[in-house]
C-alpha positions as CSV (number, residue, x, y, z in Angstrom):
1,M,151.6,23.4,170.0
2,G,149.6,20.2,169.7
3,R,146.3,19.8,167.7
4,I,143.2,20.8,169.5
5,D,140.8,17.9,170.2
6,F,137.5,19.2,168.8
7,T,135.6,16.2,170.3
8,R,136.2,17.5,173.8
9,M,134.9,21.0,173.1
10,R,131.5,22.0,174.5
11,C,130.4,23.6,171.1
12,P,128.4,21.1,169.0
13,V,129.6,22.8,165.8
14,A,133.2,22.1,166.9
15,R,132.3,18.5,167.8
16,S,130.6,18.1,164.4
17,M,133.8,19.3,162.7
18,A,135.7,16.6,164.4
19,V,133.6,14.2,162.4
20,L,132.9,16.1,159.2
21,G,135.9,18.4,158.9
22,E,138.3,15.8,157.6
23,R,138.4,16.5,153.9
24,W,137.3,13.0,152.7
25,A,134.4,12.7,155.2
26,M,132.1,15.1,153.3
27,L,132.9,13.4,150.0
28,V,132.1,10.0,151.4
29,L,128.7,11.3,152.7
30,R,128.2,12.9,149.3
31,E,128.6,9.5,147.7
32,C,126.1,8.0,150.2
33,F,123.6,10.7,149.2
34,Y,124.2,9.8,145.6
35,G,123.5,6.1,146.3
36,T,126.9,4.6,146.8
37,T,127.0,1.8,149.3
38,R,129.9,-0.6,148.5
39,F,133.6,-0.1,149.3
40,D,134.7,-0.7,145.8
41,E,132.2,1.9,144.5
42,F,133.4,4.5,147.0
43,E,137.0,3.8,146.0
44,R,136.2,4.1,142.3
45,N,134.0,7.2,142.5
46,L,136.3,9.1,144.8
47,G,139.7,8.0,143.6
48,I,140.6,7.5,147.3
49,A,143.3,5.2,148.6
50,P,141.8,2.1,150.3
51,N,143.4,2.7,153.7
52,I,142.1,6.3,153.8
53,L,138.6,5.1,152.7
54,S,138.6,2.4,155.4
55,A,139.5,5.0,158.0
56,R,136.8,7.4,156.9
57,L,134.1,4.7,156.7
58,R,135.2,3.5,160.1
59,D,135.0,7.0,161.6
60,L,131.6,7.8,160.0
61,T,130.3,4.4,161.2
62,G,131.7,5.0,164.7
63,H,130.0,8.3,164.9
64,G,126.7,6.9,163.9
65,L,126.3,8.5,160.4
66,L,126.6,5.2,158.6
67,E,126.0,1.6,159.4
68,R,127.8,-1.4,158.1
69,V,125.3,-4.0,156.9
70,P,126.3,-7.6,155.8
71,L,125.1,-8.6,152.3
72,S,123.3,-11.9,151.7
73,D,126.5,-13.6,150.6
74,G,127.9,-13.2,154.1
75,A,131.4,-12.3,152.7
76,R,130.7,-8.6,151.9
77,H,128.9,-5.7,153.3
78,E,127.6,-2.3,152.4
79,Y,127.4,1.1,154.1
80,R,124.0,2.7,154.6
81,L,123.1,6.1,156.0
82,T,121.6,6.0,159.5
83,E,118.9,8.4,160.6
84,K,121.7,10.6,161.9
85,G,123.4,10.5,158.5
86,R,120.1,11.2,156.6
87,D,119.5,14.2,159.0
88,F,122.7,15.8,157.5
89,F,121.2,15.9,154.0
90,P,119.8,19.4,154.3
91,A,123.2,20.7,155.4
92,Y,124.8,18.9,152.5
93,L,122.2,20.5,150.1
94,A,123.1,24.0,151.5
95,L,126.8,23.3,151.0
96,K,126.2,22.0,147.5
97,A,124.1,25.1,146.6
98,W,126.9,27.4,147.9
99,A,129.5,25.4,146.0
100,D,127.4,25.4,142.8
101,R,127.2,29.2,143.1
102,W,130.7,30.1,144.1
103,M,133.0,27.2,143.1
104,T,131.9,26.1,139.7
105,G,133.1,27.3,136.3
106,P,131.0,29.1,133.7
107,E,129.7,25.7,132.4
108,G,127.8,25.2,135.7
109,P,127.8,22.4,138.3
110,P,128.9,18.9,137.3
111,V,126.0,17.3,139.1
112,V,122.4,18.4,139.5
113,L,119.8,16.9,141.8
114,E,116.2,16.3,141.0
115,E,113.3,14.8,142.9
116,S,112.7,11.2,141.8
117,A,108.9,11.4,141.9
118,T,108.5,14.7,140.0
119,G,111.7,15.4,138.1
120,Q,111.8,18.8,139.7
121,P,115.1,20.3,140.8
122,V,116.1,19.9,144.4
123,V,116.6,23.3,145.9
124,A,118.2,24.2,149.1
125,R,115.9,26.8,150.6
126,P,117.3,29.9,152.3
127,V,116.8,30.4,156.0
128,L,113.8,32.6,156.3
129,S,112.8,35.2,158.9
130,A,109.4,35.0,160.7
131,A,108.1,37.3,158.0
132,G,109.2,34.8,155.3
133,T,112.1,36.8,153.9
134,P,115.7,35.6,153.6
135,L,117.4,35.9,156.9
136,R,120.9,37.5,156.8
137,P,123.6,36.8,159.5
138,E,123.5,40.4,160.7
139,E,119.8,40.0,161.5
140,V,120.3,37.2,164.0
141,R,120.8,37.7,167.7
142,V,123.1,35.1,169.4
143,L,122.0,34.2,173.0
144,P,123.3,31.7,175.4
145,G,121.4,28.4,175.2
146,P,120.4,26.0,178.0
147,G,123.7,24.2,177.6
148,A,125.9,27.3,177.8
149,G,128.7,27.5,180.3
150,E,129.9,30.5,182.2
151,A,132.1,31.7,179.3
152,L,129.3,31.7,176.8
153,R,127.0,33.4,179.2
154,A,129.5,36.1,179.8
155,R,130.3,36.4,176.1
156,F,126.7,36.8,174.9
157,G,125.2,38.1,178.1
158,E,122.2,36.9,180.0
159,T,119.2,38.5,178.3
160,D,115.5,37.7,178.3
161,R,114.7,35.9,175.0
162,G,111.5,37.8,174.8
163,R,109.4,34.6,174.6
């Protein structure tokens, strides 16, 4: 059985995983959020093979998360986050918060983030209910959206959203 092409799926989460699900993609984005812009810096900070790094940078650029910008010397360039790439930052913070809680040792996370202007810790806020309390998965109703096909409408049922 061949690999499933997630880019052709209707689900935006599946299409996102086609871009972000490759194991190095998230780490390249992490480096961008930490200020890395140059190929040699990515290579050094990640310990990644140059051919793999080239492919990941090409993919992330092709999908519009990064842009390749020539430097003033004309011979080199750097990679900068686009608006689409910067929009992923809250999702990265949520992943980092989860990883810091569940995937670190007793010594704690190797990297902490703080707001430059205030020195305050950067905190990924929980998803809140309308009442302002943390929202749990079992408290969410899944409904077909405007882009839902027949299968999703059948799966989740056509219901009035109560709005």
